[in-house]
N, C-alpha and C positions, 0 to 999 in steps of 0.2 A: 798278638792279635788273633791268631788261629785258635787259641784256647779260651777265647771269650774276653780277653783283656781289652781295656779301653785305651785309646790313643794317649791320653795324658800320662799313663804309666811309662810311656816311652820317652817322654820329655821332648817330643818333636812337634806334635800337632794335636789339636783338640777334636778334629773331625776325621773319622776313618776314611772318608772319600779322598782325602789328600794323599793317601797311600796308593791310589790307583795310578797305574802307569799313564804317562802323558798320551793323549789322543786315544785312550781306551775308555770303554764304558763300564767295564767290570773288572774286579780283582777277586781272585779265588785263592784261598789258602786251604790246604788239606794236610792234616796231621794224623798219623796213626800212632796210638798209644799202646805200648806192649803191656801185657798183664804183669802183675807183681810176681807171680809164680808160674813161669812158662812150663814147668814140669807137670803142672796139673793136667789131668786127662781132659778137662774142659777148657784148656787154654785157648783153643781156637775160638770159643764162644766168648772169651773175656776181652778180646781185642776190641778197641773202639776207634773208629775212623771219624774224626771231627772235621767238618768242612764249613768254611765261612765264605759267603759270597757278598761282596760289597758292591752296591750298584750306585753309580754316580747320579742317576736320575731319581733315586729314592731318598727319603729323609727330608726333614725340614731344615731350613737355614738357621732359624732361631735355636733349634735343638741341637745344633752342631752335628748334623748328620744322624741324629737318632732315628732309627727305623730304616736306615740304608743297608743294614746287614741282615742276611738270612743265614740261619744255622742248621746244620744237619749232623745227626749222629747215626752212623752206619746206614746212610741213605735216607733216613726219615727226618723230615723237617721238625725242629724243636725250638722252643723259646730260648733266649739267652740264659735265663735262670737255670734251665736244665743242663746246659753245657757247663756253667760255673759250678753247679752242684756236683756233677760227675768229676770234673777236674779237681775240685777241692776235697770232696769226701772219698771218692774212690781211689784217686791217685795221689792225694795229699800234696797237691801242687799249689802253693800260695803265690799266685802271680803278682799280687800287690805288695809282696814282702821283698825288700831289697836284698835280704840275706839269701833268698831263694833265686831271685831273678834280678840281675843288675844290668839294665840297659846302659850302653856306652854314654848316652847323653845325660844320664843321671848319676854318674860316678861322683860328681861334685856334691850332690845331695847326700849320698851315702857317707862321704868323708866328713860331712857336717854333723853327723850324729855324735852326741856326747855318749859317754860310757853307759849311762842308764838307758838311753834310747837304743843303743846297739844291743844291749842285753835283752831288751824286750823284743826287738825284731828277731833276734836269734832264737828266743824261746818260741815265738810264733812259728818259726820255720821248722822246729824239731818234730812236730806232729800235726796231723790234720785236725785233731780235736782241740789243739792248743791248751791241753790240760795244764802243762807247766806254766804257761803264761797266765792263765786264769788263776791258778793257785798263787802265783807271785802277786798278782793284782789284789787278791783277797787279803794277803798278808800286808800289803802296803796300805790298804783301806783300814784294816784293823789297827795298824800302827798309828795312822792319822787320827782315828777315833780315840785311841788311848791318849794321844797328845792333847787333843782338843777338849776331851771330856773332863780332864783333871783326875789324877790318879793318887793324890795325897790321901793319907788316912783321914784327915779332918774333913776333906771334901766328901769322901765316900761315907763317913759317919753322918755328916749333915744330910746327905741325900737319903741315907737309910732312915734317919729320924723323920724326915719329910714324908717318905713313902709309908712309914709306919703310922704317922698321924693321918695321912690320907686314907690308909687302910682302915684305921679306927673309925674315921668319919663315914666311910662307905658302909662299914659294918653297922653303925648306928642308924644310918639311913635305911639299911636293909631291915633292921629290927622295927623301925617306925613304919615302914611299908607293910611288913608282916602284921604288925599290930593294927594298922589301919584296915588291912584286908579282913582281919578277924572281926573288928568292930563292924565293918560293913556287912559281913556275913550275919552277925548277931542282929544288926538293925533290920536286915531283910527278913530274918526269921521272926522278929517281934512284929514287924508290919504285917506279915502273913498271919501271925497268931491273932493280932488285933482284928483283922478282917474276919477271921473265923469266929472270934468271940462275938463280934457284931452280928454276924449271920446267925450264930446260935441263939443270941438274945432275941433277934427278930423272929426266929423260928419258934422259940418258946412263947413269945408274946402272941404270935399268930395262933398257936394251939390254945392259949388261954382265951383269946377272943372268940375262937370257934366254940369252945366249951361254954362260954358265957352266952353266945348266940343260941346254942342248942338248949341251954337251960331256960332262956327267955321264951323260946318257942314252946317248950314243954309247959311252962307256966301259963302261957297264952292259951294253950290247948285245954289245960285244966280249967281255966276260967271260963272258956267258952262252954265246956261241958256243964259246969256248975250253973251257968246262966241260961242254958237251953230250956229247962222247965219253966222258968219265969217268962222267957220269950214266948213259949207255947201257950202259957196261961193268959198272957196279955193278948195274944192273937185271938183267943176265944171270946 
């Protein structure tokens, strides 16, 4: 309890407030953890004093006393997660592992472990990082995959053919997509060229019309000049 463990681990009660002495309102647990290397020059700074105060008047009834405990590390108030992180990562204490910590009331649970469960719990207790246990679980998972996926030559050959056919299909789809993109590019270019040709034709026609207009104006002017003597003669 002093290292952040919860009552169910002890196999006695589900609510930490049930560990408070009768007719008392508070229970206080204080534990000092020694450093791994006392010979270190900074050993004095590596010690951690963990204190847990359980208040009978705090916590909810439905939550089985959740919130009834206050935690301190070296005098500073901290959340439960901080205590658990310090205990597990810094001191490599696995409170929930029966190979590390075996309460008297849970001896029966421990004896009920089969060899596989006992091996796993032992692996968990050997290091804080649980590297051995994780590696073991990875090997178990790989073995299960090997059993369920089918390892015969025929099965692997069929899967290889299927994957090759799928790859060929995807390659063909890729080629079709590339061809389509090329055709769309050419179509866009032709559409732009068409618009330009239409514009160029309209420009040429506009120039021709202007030239025809200028020519007609010139002819009109020449006619007027030719008719002027006759108009003056008629006026006399």
